[in-house]
C-alpha positions as CSV (number, residue, x, y, z in Angstrom):
1,X,54.3,79.3,70.3
2,X,51.8,78.4,73.0
3,X,50.8,74.8,73.2
4,X,53.4,73.6,70.7
5,X,55.8,70.9,71.9
6,X,59.4,71.4,70.7
7,X,60.6,68.3,69.0
8,X,63.4,66.3,70.7
9,X,66.7,67.0,68.9
10,X,67.3,63.3,68.4
11,X,63.8,62.8,67.0
12,X,64.3,65.8,64.7
13,X,67.6,64.4,63.4
14,X,66.2,60.9,62.8
15,X,63.2,62.4,61.0
16,X,65.4,64.6,58.8
17,X,67.5,61.6,57.8
18,X,64.4,59.5,57.0
19,X,62.9,62.3,55.0
20,X,66.1,62.8,52.9
21,X,66.1,59.1,52.1
22,X,62.4,59.4,51.0
23,X,62.8,62.4,48.8
24,X,66.2,61.8,47.2
25,X,64.7,60.5,44.0
26,X,62.4,63.6,43.6
27,X,65.4,66.0,43.3
28,X,68.3,66.5,40.9
29,X,70.9,66.1,43.6
30,X,71.3,64.9,47.1
31,X,72.1,68.4,48.2
32,X,68.8,69.7,46.8
33,X,67.0,67.0,48.8
34,X,68.8,67.9,52.0
35,X,68.2,71.6,51.6
36,X,64.5,70.9,50.9
37,X,64.2,68.8,54.0
38,X,66.0,71.5,56.0
39,X,63.5,74.1,54.9
40,X,60.5,71.9,55.6
41,X,61.7,71.2,59.1
42,X,62.8,74.7,59.8
43,X,66.5,73.9,60.2
44,X,68.2,77.2,59.5
45,X,71.8,76.3,59.4
46,X,72.5,74.9,55.8
47,X,75.1,72.3,56.8
48,X,73.1,70.7,59.6
49,X,71.0,68.3,57.7
50,X,73.9,67.1,55.5
51,X,76.0,66.5,58.6
52,X,73.2,64.5,60.2
53,X,72.8,62.4,57.0
54,X,76.6,61.7,56.8
55,X,76.7,60.8,60.5
56,X,73.8,58.3,60.0
57,X,75.6,56.8,57.0
58,X,78.8,56.3,59.0
59,X,76.8,54.9,61.9
60,X,75.0,52.4,59.7
61,X,78.1,51.4,57.8
62,X,77.2,53.0,54.5
63,X,80.1,55.4,54.6
64,X,83.6,55.2,55.9
65,X,84.4,57.1,59.1
66,X,84.3,56.9,62.8
67,X,80.9,57.0,64.6
68,X,80.6,60.0,67.0
69,X,80.6,57.8,70.1
70,X,83.7,56.0,69.0
71,X,85.4,59.3,68.2
72,X,84.5,60.7,71.6
73,X,85.8,57.5,73.2
74,X,89.2,57.9,71.4
75,X,89.5,61.5,72.5
76,X,88.8,60.6,76.1
77,X,91.3,57.8,76.0
78,X,94.0,60.1,74.5
79,X,93.4,62.7,77.3
80,X,93.6,60.0,79.9
81,X,96.9,58.7,78.4
82,X,98.2,62.3,78.6
83,X,97.0,62.7,82.1
84,X,94.4,65.4,81.3
85,X,91.3,64.8,83.4
86,X,89.0,67.6,82.3
87,X,87.1,67.7,79.0
């Protein structure tokens, strides 16, 4: 579309996570809230918004798991230990 600025992926992700938190109470389930936000933002892959929400929960300590940057760091360390230099 002419004149329309595409949203930065990080901004879109943060906006989606914020919106899910805001509309959770308006829906019967968390999944319903996430699918509604995905449709409002034009996110076509059904699992994308739930994945973003889960990653944000892990990053902010609300869920157990390894933050993406920590996971990536472990993978790089393991490759280095095995002597693999390429990613």
